[in-house]
SERO-4910 file (N, C-alpha, C, O; in steps of 0.05 Angstrom, whole numbers):
BEGIN
 pado doro    nc1    nc2    nc3   cac1   cac2   cac3    cc1    cc2    cc3    oc1    oc2    oc3
  Met    A   1682  -1087  -1711   1670  -1065  -1696   1687  -1056  -1672   1698  -1073  -1658
  Ser    A   1688  -1031  -1668   1704  -1021  -1644   1688  -1025  -1619   1663  -1025  -1619
  Glu    A   1702  -1029  -1597   1689  -1033  -1572   1676  -1007  -1562   1687   -985  -1566
  Pro    A   1652  -1009  -1549   1639   -985  -1539   1657   -970  -1519   1670   -982  -1502
  Thr    A   1656   -943  -1521   1672   -926  -1503   1660   -927  -1474   1636   -925  -1471
  Ala    A   1677   -931  -1455   1668   -932  -1427   1659   -905  -1418   1671   -885  -1424
  Pro    A   1637   -904  -1403   1628   -878  -1393   1648   -864  -1375   1663   -878  -1361
  Pro    A   1650   -838  -1376   1669   -824  -1359   1664   -829  -1329   1641   -832  -1320
  Val    A   1685   -831  -1315   1683   -835  -1286   1682   -809  -1272   1701   -792  -1275
  Asp    A   1661   -804  -1256   1659   -779  -1240   1679   -779  -1217   1684   -800  -1204
  Val    A   1691   -756  -1213   1711   -753  -1191   1703   -730  -1173   1697   -709  -1183
  Ile    A   1704   -735  -1148   1698   -714  -1128   1725   -704  -1117   1741   -719  -1106
  His    A   1729   -678  -1121   1754   -665  -1112   1749   -651  -1085   1730   -635  -1082
  Asp    A   1766   -657  -1066   1764   -644  -1040   1782   -619  -1040   1806   -621  -1039
  Ile    A   1770   -596  -1043   1785   -571  -1045   1785   -555  -1019   1792   -531  -1019
  Gly    A   1777   -567   -997   1781   -555   -971   1757   -539   -960   1760   -528   -938
  Tyr    A   1735   -537   -974   1712   -523   -963   1700   -538   -940   1696   -562   -941
  Arg    A   1694   -523   -919   1682   -535   -895   1658   -518   -886   1658   -493   -889
  His    A   1640   -530   -873   1618   -516   -861   1628   -499   -838   1646   -508   -823
  Tyr    A   1616   -476   -834   1623   -459   -811   1611   -471   -786   1587   -475   -784
  Glu    A   1628   -478   -767   1619   -491   -743   1623   -473   -718   1618   -482   -695
  Gly    A   1632   -448   -722   1636   -430   -699   1611   -417   -690   1589   -423   -699
  Glu    A   1614   -398   -671   1591   -384   -660   1581   -364   -680   1596   -349   -692
  Arg    A   1555   -363   -683   1542   -343   -701   1535   -319   -684   1519   -320   -666
  Leu    A   1549   -296   -690   1547   -273   -673   1522   -257   -677   1515   -240   -660
  Gly    A   1508   -261   -699   1481   -250   -701   1479   -222   -713   1499   -210   -722
  His    A   1455   -213   -713   1447   -188   -727   1460   -164   -713   1471   -146   -727
  Gly    A   1459   -163   -687   1470   -140   -672   1500   -136   -677   1510   -114   -679
  Tyr    A   1514   -158   -678   1543   -157   -683   1549   -145   -711   1568   -130   -714
  Ala    A   1533   -152   -730   1536   -142   -758   1533   -112   -758   1548    -98   -771
  Val    A   1512   -102   -744   1507    -73   -743   1530    -59   -729   1540    -38   -738
  Arg    A   1539    -70   -706   1561    -58   -691   1587    -58   -708   1602    -38   -706
  Ser    A   1592    -79   -723   1616    -80   -739   1616    -58   -760   1636    -46   -765
  Leu    A   1592    -54   -773   1590    -34   -794   1594     -6   -781   1606     11   -793
  Phe    A   1582     -2   -758   1585     23   -743   1615     29   -737   1625     50   -742
  Thr    A   1628      9   -725   1656     12   -718   1674     17   -742   1692     34   -741
  Gln    A   1669      2   -763   1685      5   -787   1682     33   -799   1702     46   -807
  Thr    A   1657     44   -799   1652     71   -809   1665     92   -792   1676    111   -802
  Leu    A   1662     89   -765   1674    108   -747   1704    109   -749   1716    130   -750
  Arg    A   1717     86   -751   1746     85   -754   1754     98   -781   1774    112   -783
  Gly    A   1738     92   -801   1744    102   -828   1742    133   -829   1755    145   -846
  Ser    A   1725    144   -812   1721    173   -812   1747    188   -804   1751    211   -812
  Phe    A   1764    175   -789   1790    186   -782   1813    173   -796   1837    177   -789
  Gly    A   1807    157   -816   1828    144   -832   1841    120   -819   1861    110   -829
  Leu    A   1830    111   -796   1842     88   -782   1836     63   -798   1814     58   -807
  Gly    A   1857     46   -801   1854     22   -817   1856     27   -847   1852      9   -863
  Arg    A   1863     52   -854   1866     59   -882   1895     69   -887   1911     69   -869
  Ser    A   1900     78   -911   1927     88   -917   1934    114   -903   1916    127   -892
  Ile    A   1960    120   -903   1969    145   -890   1956    169   -903   1949    188   -890
  Lys    A   1953    168   -929   1941    190   -945   1912    195   -935   1903    218   -934
  Ser    A   1898    174   -928   1870    177   -919   1868    189   -891   1847    199   -883
  Lys    A   1890    188   -876   1890    199   -849   1896    229   -848   1890    242   -828
  Ile    A   1908    240   -869   1919    267   -868   1896    287   -863   1898    304   -845
  Leu    A   1875    286   -879   1854    307   -877   1838    305   -851   1836    325   -838
  Pro    A   1827    282   -844   1812    281   -819   1829    288   -794   1820    302   -776
  Met    A   1853    277   -793   1870    283   -770   1879    312   -770   1882    324   -749
  Gly    A   1883    323   -794   1890    351   -797   1867    369   -787   1872    389   -774
  Met    A   1842    362   -793   1819    377   -784   1817    375   -753   1810    395   -740
  Leu    A   1822    351   -742   1821    348   -713   1842    365   -700   1837    378   -679
  Ala    A   1866    366   -711   1888    383   -700   1881    412   -703   1887    428   -685
  Leu    A   1869    419   -725   1863    448   -731   1842    459   -712   1843    482   -704
  Ile    A   1822    442   -705   1801    452   -688   1810    453   -658   1799    468   -642
  Cys    A   1830    436   -652   1840    435   -624   1863    455   -619   1867    464   -596
  Leu    A   1878    463   -640   1901    480   -636   1894    507   -624   1906    515   -604
  Pro    A   1874    522   -634   1867    547   -622   1858    544   -593   1863    561   -576
  Ala    A   1843    522   -587   1835    517   -559   1860    514   -541   1860    524   -519
  Gly    A   1880    500   -551   1905    497   -536   1919    523   -531   1930    528   -510
  Ile    A   1918    540   -552   1931    567   -549   1916    584   -528   1928    597   -512
  Ile    A   1890    583   -529   1874    598   -510   1880    588   -481   1883    605   -463
  Val    A   1882    562   -478   1889    551   -452   1917    560   -443   1920    568   -420
  Ala    A   1936    559   -461   1963    567   -454   1964    597   -446   1977    603   -426
  Val    A   1950    614   -460   1950    643   -454   1936    647   -427   1945    663   -410
  Ala    A   1914    632   -423   1898    636   -398   1915    627   -374   1914    641   -353
  Val    A   1930    606   -376   1946    596   -354   1969    616   -349   1976    622   -326
  Tyr    A   1982    625   -371   2006    642   -368   1999    669   -356   2013    680   -340
  Thr    A   1976    680   -365   1968    707   -356   1950    706   -331   1942    727   -321
  Lys    A   1944    682   -322   1928    678   -297   1901    692   -300   1892    707   -282
  Met    A   1887    686   -322   1860    697   -326   1841    685   -306   1845    662   -297
  Ser    A   1820    700   -299   1799    690   -282   1776    677   -297   1759    664   -286
  Lys    A   1776    681   -324   1755    671   -341   1765    668   -369   1781    685   -378
  Leu    A   1756    648   -383   1764    644   -411   1753    667   -428   1731    677   -423
  Pro    A   1768    676   -448   1759    699   -464   1736    693   -484   1725    711   -496
  Val    A   1729    667   -486   1708    659   -505   1692    637   -493   1702    619   -479
  Glu    A   1666    638   -497   1648    617   -488   1654    591   -503   1662    591   -527
  Tyr    A   1650    568   -490   1655    542   -503   1638    539   -529   1649    531   -549
  Ser    A   1613    546   -527   1595    543   -551   1603    562   -573   1601    555   -597
  His    A   1611    586   -566   1618    606   -586   1645    599   -599   1649    605   -622
  Tyr    A   1661    584   -585   1686    575   -597   1679    556   -620   1691    557   -642
  Leu    A   1660    538   -616   1652    520   -637   1640    535   -661   1644    528   -684
  Asp    A   1625    556   -655   1614    572   -677   1636    585   -694   1633    587   -718
  Ser    A   1657    594   -680   1679    606   -695   1695    586   -712   1709    593   -730
  Met    A   1692    560   -705   1706    539   -720   1687    523   -738   1693    500   -745
  Gln    A   1664    535   -745   1644    521   -760   1654    512   -787   1645    491   -798
  Phe    A   1672    527   -800   1682    519   -826   1698    492   -824   1696    476   -842
  Val    A   1713    489   -802   1728    464   -798   1709    441   -795   1714    419   -806
  Ile    A   1687    445   -780   1668    424   -777   1655    417   -804   1652    393   -810
  Ala    A   1648    437   -819   1635    433   -845   1654    418   -864   1646    400   -879
  Leu    A   1680    426   -864   1699    413   -881   1704    384   -873   1707    366   -891
  Phe    A   1704    378   -848   1707    350   -839   1683    333   -848   1687    312   -859
  Val    A   1659    344   -844   1635    329   -853   1635    325   -883   1629    304   -893
  Ala    A   1642    347   -898   1642    345   -927   1663    325   -937   1658    312   -958
  Ser    A   1685    322   -924   1705    303   -933   1700    274   -924   1708    256   -939
  Gln    A   1686    271   -902   1684    244   -891   1656    231   -895   1654    207   -896
  Ala    A   1635    247   -898   1609    235   -903   1608    219   -930   1597    198   -930
  Pro    A   1620    230   -951   1621    213   -976   1638    188   -972   1632    167   -985
  Val    A   1658    188   -955   1673    164   -950   1655    143   -937   1658    119   -942
  Ala    A   1637    152   -920   1619    134   -905   1599    120   -923   1593     97   -919
  Val    A   1588    135   -943   1566    123   -958   1570    123   -989   1561    105  -1002
  Ser    A   1583    143  -1000   1585    145  -1029   1601    122  -1041   1594    112  -1063
  Arg    A   1622    113  -1027   1638     91  -1038   1622     65  -1040   1627     49  -1058
  Asp    A   1604     60  -1021   1588     36  -1023   1569     37  -1047   1564     16  -1059
  Leu    A   1560     61  -1054   1544     64  -1078   1561     60  -1103   1552     47  -1123
  Arg    A   1584     72  -1103   1601     71  -1127   1611     43  -1133   1612     35  -1156
  Phe    A   1620     29  -1113   1632      2  -1117   1611    -20  -1114   1618    -44  -1114
  Met    A   1586    -13  -1111   1564    -33  -1110   1567    -54  -1089   1563    -78  -1094
  Thr    A   1575    -45  -1065   1578    -64  -1043   1553    -67  -1026   1552    -84  -1009
  Leu    A   1533    -50  -1032   1508    -52  -1016   1494    -79  -1019   1484    -89   -998
  Pro    A   1493    -91  -1043   1480   -118  -1044   1494   -138  -1026   1482   -157  -1016
  Leu    A   1521   -135  -1022   1535   -153  -1004   1526   -149   -975   1523   -168   -960
  Tyr    A   1523   -123   -968   1514   -117   -940   1486   -129   -936   1481   -142   -916
  Phe    A   1468   -124   -956   1441   -132   -952   1436   -162   -956   1414   -172   -951
  Ser    A   1456   -177   -966   1454   -206   -968   1457   -219   -940   1451   -242   -936
  Arg    A   1468   -204   -921   1471   -212   -894   1446   -204   -878   1428   -191   -889
  Pro    A   1445   -210   -852   1421   -202   -837   1419   -172   -831   1411   -164   -810
  Leu    A   1428   -156   -850   1427   -127   -847   1404   -117   -865   1402   -125   -888
  Thr    A   1388    -99   -854   1367    -86   -870   1376    -58   -877   1396    -49   -868
  Ser    A   1361    -46   -895   1367    -18   -902   1366      0   -878   1382     19   -876
  Arg    A   1348     -5   -860   1346     11   -835   1371      7   -818   1381     26   -806
  Asp    A   1381    -17   -816   1405    -23   -801   1429     -8   -813   1445      3   -798
  Tyr    A   1431     -9   -839   1453      4   -853   1453     34   -847   1474     45   -840
  Val    A   1430     46   -850   1428     75   -846   1434     82   -817   1447    102   -811
  Arg    A   1423     66   -798   1428     71   -769   1458     69   -763   1468     86   -748
  Ala    A   1472     50   -774   1500     47   -769   1516     70   -780   1533     81   -767
  Lys    A   1510     77   -805   1525     99   -818   1519    126   -805   1537    142   -800
  Phe    A   1493    130   -799   1485    155   -786   1498    158   -758   1508    179   -752
  Gly    A   1497    136   -743   1508    137   -716   1538    141   -716   1549    156   -700
  Ala    A   1552    128   -735   1581    130   -737   1589    159   -745   1609    170   -734
  Met    A   1575    171   -763   1581    198   -771   1576    218   -749   1591    236   -745
  Phe    A   1554    213   -734   1548    231   -711   1570    229   -690   1579    249   -680
  Cys    A   1579    205   -684   1600    201   -664   1627    213   -673   1641    224   -656
  Ser    A   1633    211   -698   1659    222   -708   1658    253   -706   1678    265   -698
  Val    A   1636    265   -713   1634    295   -711   1633    303   -682   1643    324   -675
  Leu    A   1620    287   -665   1619    293   -637   1647    293   -624   1654    310   -608
  Ile    A   1664    274   -633   1692    273   -623   1706    299   -632   1721    311   -616
  Leu    A   1701    307   -657   1714    331   -668   1705    356   -652   1722    373   -647
  Thr    A   1680    358   -645   1670    382   -632   1674    382   -602   1677    403   -590
  Ala    A   1673    359   -590   1675    358   -560   1703    360   -551   1708    370   -529
  Leu    A   1722    350   -566   1750    350   -557   1761    378   -551   1773    381   -529
  Pro    A   1758    398   -568   1768    425   -560   1754    436   -536   1766    451   -521
  Val    A   1728    430   -533   1713    440   -509   1726    428   -484   1729    442   -464
  Leu    A   1732    403   -484   1745    390   -461   1773    401   -456   1781    404   -433
  Ile    A   1787    407   -478   1814    418   -475   1812    445   -460   1828    451   -443
  Met    A   1793    462   -468   1789    488   -456   1781    485   -426   1790    500   -409
  Trp    A   1765    465   -420   1756    461   -393   1780    452   -375   1783    461   -353
  Ile    A   1796    434   -386   1820    425   -372   1839    449   -366   1851    451   -345
  Gly    A   1839    468   -386   1855    492   -382   1845    509   -359   1862    521   -344
  Thr    A   1819    510   -355   1808    525   -332   1816    512   -305   1820    526   -285
  Leu    A   1819    486   -305   1828    472   -281   1857    479   -275   1865    483   -252
  Leu    A   1873    479   -297   1901    485   -293   1905    514   -284   1924    520   -269
  Ala    A   1888    532   -295   1890    561   -287   1876    567   -261   1875    590   -253
  Gln    A   1864    547   -249   1850    550   -223   1828    570   -225   1824    587   -207
  Met    A   1813    569   -247   1789    586   -249   1766    574   -234   1768    552   -223
  Ser    A   1744    589   -232   1720    580   -217   1711    552   -227   1703    549   -251
  Phe    A   1712    533   -210   1705    505   -218   1675    503   -224   1668    491   -245
  Gly    A   1658    513   -207   1629    511   -211   1620    524   -237   1604    513   -252
  Tyr    A   1630    549   -241   1622    564   -265   1630    549   -291   1614    545   -309
  Asn    A   1655    540   -291   1665    527   -315   1653    499   -319   1650    490   -342
  Leu    A   1647    485   -297   1634    459   -300   1606    462   -313   1598    446   -329
  Arg    A   1592    483   -305   1566    489   -316   1568    497   -345   1552    487   -362
  His    A   1587    513   -352   1590    523   -379   1602    503   -398   1596    503   -422
  Val    A   1619    485   -388   1629    464   -405   1606    445   -413   1606    433   -434
  Ala    A   1587    442   -394   1563    426   -401   1547    439   -424   1537    425   -441
  Tyr    A   1545    465   -423   1532    480   -445   1548    475   -471   1536    471   -492
  Gly    A   1574    476   -469   1591    471   -493   1587    443   -504   1587    440   -528
  Leu    A   1585    423   -486   1582    396   -496   1554    392   -508   1551    376   -527
  Val    A   1534    406   -498   1508    405   -511   1510    417   -539   1499    406   -558
  Ala    A   1524    440   -541   1528    452   -568   1543    433   -586   1536    431   -610
  Ala    A   1563    419   -576   1578    400   -592   1560    378   -602   1563    369   -625
  Ala    A   1542    368   -585   1524    347   -593   1505    356   -614   1498    342   -633
  Leu    A   1495    381   -612   1476    392   -631   1490    397   -658   1478    392   -679
  Tyr    A   1514    407   -657   1529    410   -682   1533    383   -696   1529    380   -720
  Ala    A   1541    363   -680   1546    337   -691   1520    325   -703   1521    313   -724
  Leu    A   1498    329   -689   1473    317   -698   1464    330   -725   1457    316   -744
  Leu    A   1465    357   -726   1455    371   -749   1474    368   -773   1465    362   -795
  Tyr    A   1499    372   -769   1519    370   -790   1521    342   -802   1522    339   -826
  Ser    A   1522    322   -785   1525    295   -794   1500    286   -810   1502    272   -830
  Ala    A   1476    294   -800   1451    287   -814   1450    299   -842   1444    285   -861
  Ile    A   1457    325   -844   1457    338   -870   1478    326   -888   1473    321   -912
  Gly    A   1502    322   -877   1524    311   -894   1519    284   -905   1523    279   -928
  Val    A   1510    265   -887   1505    238   -896   1482    236   -916   1483    221   -935
  Ala    A   1461    252   -911   1438    252   -929   1446    262   -957   1437    250   -977
  Ile    A   1462    283   -958   1471    293   -985   1490    273   -998   1487    268  -1022
  Ala    A   1508    262   -983   1528    243   -994   1514    218  -1005   1524    205  -1024
  Ser    A   1492    210   -993   1478    185  -1002   1464    189  -1029   1454    169  -1040
  Leu    A   1463    213  -1039   1449    218  -1064   1467    213  -1089   1457    211  -1111
  Thr    A   1493    211  -1084   1511    207  -1107   1534    187  -1101   1544    187  -1079
  Pro    A   1541    171  -1121   1564    153  -1117   1591    167  -1121   1611    155  -1115
  Arg    A   1590    191  -1130   1615    206  -1136   1623    221  -1111   1609    239  -1102
  Arg    A   1646    215  -1100   1655    228  -1076   1659    258  -1080   1652    274  -1062
  Gly    A   1670    266  -1102   1675    294  -1108   1650    310  -1109   1649    332  -1098
  Phe    A   1629    299  -1121   1603    313  -1122   1592    316  -1094   1581    337  -1087
  Gly    A   1595    295  -1077   1585    296  -1050   1599    318  -1034   1586    333  -1019
  Val    A   1625    319  -1036   1641    339  -1022   1632    367  -1030   1627    384  -1013
  Ala    A   1630    372  -1056   1623    398  -1066   1595    406  -1058   1590    429  -1050
  Ala    A   1576    387  -1059   1548    393  -1051   1546    400  -1022   1531    418  -1015
  Ile    A   1560    385  -1005   1558    391   -976   1570    418   -969   1558    434   -954
  Ile    A   1593    424   -981   1606    450   -976   1588    472   -986   1585    493   -973
  Ala    A   1576    468  -1010   1558    489  -1021   1534    494  -1003   1527    517   -998
  Val    A   1522    473   -993   1498    476   -976   1506    491   -950   1492    510   -942
  Met    A   1528    484   -938   1537    497   -913   1544    526   -917   1535    543   -902
  Leu    A   1559    532   -938   1569    559   -942   1547    578   -953   1544    600   -944
  Ile    A   1531    567   -972   1510    584   -983   1488    590   -962   1479    613   -960
  Ser    A   1481    570   -946   1461    575   -925   1471    595   -905   1456    612   -895
  Leu    A   1497    594   -898   1509    613   -879   1508    642   -891   1502    661   -877
  Ala    A   1516    644   -917   1516    670   -929   1488    682   -932   1484    705   -926
  Val    A   1469    666   -940   1441    675   -943   1430    683   -916   1416    704   -914
  Ser    A   1435    667   -896   1425    674   -869   1437    700   -859   1422    717   -849
  Gly    A   1463    704   -863   1475    729   -854   1465    753   -869   1461    774   -857
  Ile    A   1461    750   -895   1451    773   -911   1422    781   -903   1416    804   -899
  Ile    A   1405    761   -901   1377    766   -893   1376    779   -865   1361    798   -861
  Tyr    A   1392    768   -847   1393    779   -820   1401    809   -820   1389    825   -807
  Ala    A   1422    815   -835   1433    842   -836   1413    861   -849   1409    883   -840
  Val    A   1400    852   -870   1380    869   -884   1356    875   -865   1348    898   -863
  Leu    A   1346    855   -852   1323    859   -835   1331    876   -810   1315    893   -802
  Asp    A   1355    871   -799   1363    886   -776   1368    915   -782   1360    933   -767
  Asn    A   1380    921   -805   1386    948   -813   1361    963   -822   1360    988   -821
  Ser    A   1341    949   -830   1316    962   -839   1296    966   -816   1274    975   -821
  Gly    A   1304    959   -792   1288    964   -769   1271    941   -760   1256    943   -741
  His    A   1272    918   -774   1256    895   -767   1272    877   -748   1278    854   -754
  Ile    A   1278    888   -724   1296    875   -706   1283    849   -695   1297    830   -690
  Gly    A   1257    850   -691   1244    826   -680   1242    803   -699   1240    780   -691
  Val    A   1242    809   -725   1240    789   -746   1267    778   -755   1269    755   -763
  Ala    A   1287    794   -752   1314    787   -763   1324    760   -752   1336    745   -768
  Pro    A   1321    753   -726   1332    728   -717   1321    703   -731   1333    682   -730
  Trp    A   1297    705   -743   1286    682   -757   1305    673   -780   1304    650   -788
  Ala    A   1321    691   -790   1340    685   -811   1361    664   -802   1373    650   -819
  Asn    A   1365    661   -776   1384    642   -765   1376    613   -771   1392    595   -769
  Met    A   1350    609   -777   1341    582   -782   1351    571   -808   1351    546   -813
  Ile    A   1361    588   -826   1370    579   -852   1397    565   -851   1401    545   -866
  Ser    A   1414    574   -834   1441    563   -832   1444    543   -808   1436    550   -786
  Pro    A   1454    519   -813   1458    501   -790   1475    512   -768   1469    509   -744
  Ala    A   1497    526   -775   1515    537   -755   1501    559   -738   1503    558   -714
  Arg    A   1488    577   -752   1474    599   -737   1451    588   -721   1444    599   -700
  Leu    A   1438    568   -732   1415    555   -718   1424    544   -691   1412    549   -670
  Val    A   1446    529   -691   1456    516   -666   1466    538   -647   1459    537   -623
  Asp    A   1482    557   -657   1493    577   -639   1472    594   -626   1472    599   -602
  Ser    A   1452    602   -642   1431    619   -631   1413    604   -611   1405    615   -591
  Thr    A   1409    578   -617   1392    562   -599   1406    557   -572   1394    560   -551
  Val    A   1432    550   -573   1446    546   -548   1449    572   -533   1447    572   -508
  Thr    A   1455    594   -546   1457    620   -533   1431    627   -519   1431    637   -496
  Trp    A   1408    623   -532   1382    628   -520   1376    609   -498   1366    617   -477
  Leu    A   1381    583   -503   1373    562   -484   1386    565   -457   1374    561   -436
  Phe    A   1412    573   -457   1427    575   -432   1432    604   -423   1446    609   -404
  Gly    A   1419    623   -437   1422    651   -429   1450    662   -431   1458    678   -414
  Leu    A   1465    654   -451   1492    663   -455   1492    690   -469   1473    697   -483
  Ala    A   1514    704   -466   1517    729   -481   1525    721   -510   1544    705   -513
  Ser    A   1512    733   -530   1519    727   -557   1545    740   -565   1555    757   -551
  Ile    A   1555    732   -588   1581    743   -597   1578    773   -604   1596    789   -599
  Thr    A   1555    781   -615   1551    808   -625   1535    825   -605   1534    850   -609
  Ser    A   1524    813   -585   1507    828   -566   1509    816   -538   1514    792   -536
  Ser    A   1505    832   -518   1504    822   -491   1478    810   -484   1474    799   -462
  Asp    A   1458    812   -502   1432    801   -497   1428    775   -512   1428    776   -537
  Ala    A   1424    753   -498   1420    727   -511   1394    727   -527   1392    711   -546
  Gly    A   1375    743   -519   1349    744   -533   1351    754   -561   1333    749   -577
  Asp    A   1373    768   -568   1376    778   -595   1380    755   -616   1377    759   -640
  Met    A   1387    732   -606   1394    710   -624   1369    694   -633   1370    681   -653
  Val    A   1347    697   -619   1322    684   -626   1299    704   -626   1301    724   -611
  Pro    A   1278    700   -642   1257    721   -643   1241    723   -618   1231    745   -612
  Ser    A   1238    702   -603   1221    702   -578   1225    675   -565   1239    657   -575
  Thr    A   1212    671   -542   1212    645   -529   1200    624   -547   1210    602   -549
  Phe    A   1178    631   -560   1165    613   -579   1185    606   -601   1187    583   -610
  Gly    A   1199    627   -611   1219    623   -632   1241    604   -624   1251    588   -640
  Gly    A   1249    606   -598   1270    588   -588   1261    559   -589   1277    541   -597
  Trp    A   1236    554   -582   1226    526   -584   1223    517   -612   1226    494   -619
  Val    A   1217    536   -630   1216    529   -659   1244    522   -669   1247    503   -684
  Phe    A   1264    536   -660   1291    530   -667   1299    502   -657   1311    486   -672
  Leu    A   1291    496   -632   1297    469   -622   1283    447   -638   1294    426   -643
  Ala    A   1258    453   -646   1242    434   -661   1256    429   -689   1256    406   -698
  Glu    A   1266    450   -701   1280    447   -726   1305    429   -723   1310    412   -741
  Ile    A   1320    433   -702   1344    417   -697   1336    387   -695   1352    370   -703
  Ala    A   1313    382   -683   1304    354   -680   1293    343   -706   1297    320   -713
  Leu    A   1278    360   -721   1264    350   -745   1282    346   -769   1278    327   -785
  Val    A   1303    362   -772   1321    359   -795   1335    332   -795   1335    319   -815
  Pro    A   1347    324   -773   1359    297   -772   1339    275   -776   1344    255   -789
  Ala    A   1315    278   -764   1294    258   -767   1286    255   -796   1282    233   -806
  Ala    A   1283    278   -810   1275    277   -838   1298    265   -855   1292    249   -873
  Ala    A   1323    272   -849   1345    261   -864   1347    231   -860   1352    216   -879
  Tyr    A   1343    222   -836   1343    193   -830   1321    179   -846   1325    158   -858
  Gly    A   1297    190   -845   1274    177   -859   1278    176   -889   1272    156   -902
  Leu    A   1289    198   -900   1294    198   -929   1316    178   -937   1314    165   -958
  Met    A   1336    175   -920   1357    155   -926   1346    127   -925   1353    110   -942
  Val    A   1330    121   -905   1318     94   -903   1301     88   -928   1303     66   -939
  Arg    A   1286    108   -936   1269    104   -960   1286    100   -985   1279     84  -1002
  Arg    A   1308    115   -987   1325    112  -1010   1338     85  -1012   1339     72  -1033
  Tyr    A   1349     75   -989   1363     50   -989   1345     26   -992   1354      4   -998
  Arg    A   1319     29   -986   1301      8   -991   1297      1  -1020   1290    -21  -1028
  Lys    A   1303     21  -1038   1300     17  -1066   1325      6  -1080   1324     -1  -1103
  Ile    A   1346      3  -1064   1372     -7  -1076   1373    -37  -1073   1393    -49  -1082
***
């Protein structure tokens, strides 16, 4: 008879795994890290050169005309800038929309496409934390885009020795407009981008919403104004994010509108102005709530 086979000997291999013994930075650090990563990514920082071209190009494009205005104002010794700070942003609304359309899908669509959300939520991050970080990062990136040309124009007034008090007051109006553009555009952009994992679909959908709403608002306004319904026509500005912000800021600070010397032409009434402000507040709140609800199901 053959001898019984000896049982196999178990061997423990030391492959270098060790328990983490460092400081645990906690929940707040995780949220801040996601916020910082998204904000940097909105301008292509930490990514390839190709990823930097479009966002940095949009930043240069929105600042270049402001720099030209400053140069002309200084050279010709103007006593006042030829355009209001807030109206400058309205004239550059397509650049803002294009920036949001290109970068909002980068912030959220890629996480859906590559299924990285379960990795985020396996950490002490909740769906609300994720939405707050992405929402805040997109708002800050658009705010940088909109506030920078306003500050460039203000610096130009200092160099041209224009009225300091007047321009300090009006640059504050411009920064309020920049914040409202950033709030509304980022909310709409991130909410739309979160609906699809396809970046191209997100870009097309955001551009379509911005352009179609602007066209529809302009057409309705023109039809009502030309048909004699002058008091009703300004309600059409509620349809377009760009016209909504511009008309609200123009009314709120009593500025002269682009098409009229009367700021009241931009809103239907004082009551209408408060309705416009309420819409600017409610649209981002609704977008935030819908995103939280959506990510809870993932």
